[in-house]
N, C-alpha and C positions, 0 to 999 in steps of 0.2 A: 753234803748233803746243800744244795743247790736253792739260790734265791729266786723264784717264783713270784709276777707279780696274778692274779686275778681276775681280770673286769665284769661282771656280771651286769647284765639287762636283768627287771625280772619287770615284772606284774603288775600296770601302776594302780590297777584293780584293788589289788589285794589291803589286804589290811598291815599297815605298819606294823604294828607286833611282830608279823607272819616273818618279815625281814631282817626285820632285828633277830629273829628265832634263827636263818636262817645263816646268820655271820653270824651271830654266837656258833650253833652247830662249825660254822666252818672251822673256827677259832679251838675250838674244843676236839674236832680233826688231827688240825696241824700240831697242837703241844701232847697231844696224847701220843702221837706216831713222833714223838719224840723232834720237834722240828720249832723255831719259835718266830711267832708272831712279830709283826715289825709298824708294820701303820696296817690303814685303815679309813678310805674316801669318801666317805657318803659324794658323791657328783650331784646324784637331786634330779631332775622328773627331766630330759629332754625329748624333744621331738624324733621321731621317729625318719630316718631316709624314706622308707619306702615300710609301708605295714604287717604288722607278722602278726599272725593270731589273728586277726581286726584288731590292732591296737595300733594308735597312731602317735602312743609317746610309750614312752620306757625308763623305767628308775637305775638310775648308775649305781653300780657302787667301785671300787677295785682295791683290790685288798691286797697283803705284799707279806712273804710269809716265808720260810725257811725251814727244807724237808726236803724227806728224802720221796725217791721216782714213786715207788710202794705209794705211797702218805697220796702223793700226787693224783693217782689215779683211784684212789678213793673217793677222793676229795668230786674229781669230777664226777664220778659215777654214781653220790650223793646227789648233783645240779645237777647232772639228764632225767633222772628220779624226780623230780621238786619239779609240781606246775607250774609255780609260782615262775620258776627259768627263764625266760625267755632263747636267750644266748648265754653264751660267756666264752670268756677267751683264756688260755689259761698260755706264762710266756717267759721264759728267762726276766728275769730280774739285772739289767745292766747297771753296774755299779757306779757310781755318779752320776744319772741319768737322771732325769725329773717330771716324773707319770705324772702332773696335774689335770684338773679338770679344766675344759676351757670355758672359763666363768666368766670375770669377766677383767681379765689380764690381756682379752686385746683392744687395742683403744675403738671410742664409739667413731662409729660413722663417722665423718666427713659431710654434714649438706652437698648436692651440690653446686653448682659453680657457678651461676648467674648469664641464662645465653647470650650470646657473646652477635651484638649485629652485624651476621657479614651483607657486603650490598651483596645483592645480585649482577649478576653474568647479562654483559649484555653481550649479544655478539653481534656487529655491525653490519649494517644491511646487505644483502645482494643480491650487484646490480644483473639482471639480464641478457648479457654480452653475451654476441655469440662467439663463438672461441671462432676462432681462425686455419681457418685447415689450407694446406700449402696446398696450390691446385700443380702441382707439375706433374705433368704427362709420363704415365709410366711405363715409358717407353724406352725397349733397349736397345733399340734398335738409329741404329746411324742412315745420314744421309746418304753415306758411299755404302751397305747395306741393301739399301733398294735395289 
């Protein structure tokens, strides 16, 4: 058996009871397939990078479990059928890794530094001095050749 994690993106307009029923159904499939349920982490409502089915938000859930490949296929089939599932992604869980929601673990943004006064650059005045051009004759002939 292999340990998998599935990240579910659910419809935010759906009933919370339906979301709980969906998680329970996945858990029942895992246990009936001879697997073990490891964890469930509700990440909550998040803004999507782009609209999916005209929705700008999704409710995220991360489930981690250990099952065989046939059971994983059945779980994916059930998730594809349910209209409340906007997206789902099943991946192998790497032992020792910690997959957690991007919650308050990130430091709060620091305020922008105060603007620094930059002295204005003043170009030296341009003088209208005429350019000196060497006025030498371009005659290559010498007196002897003439």
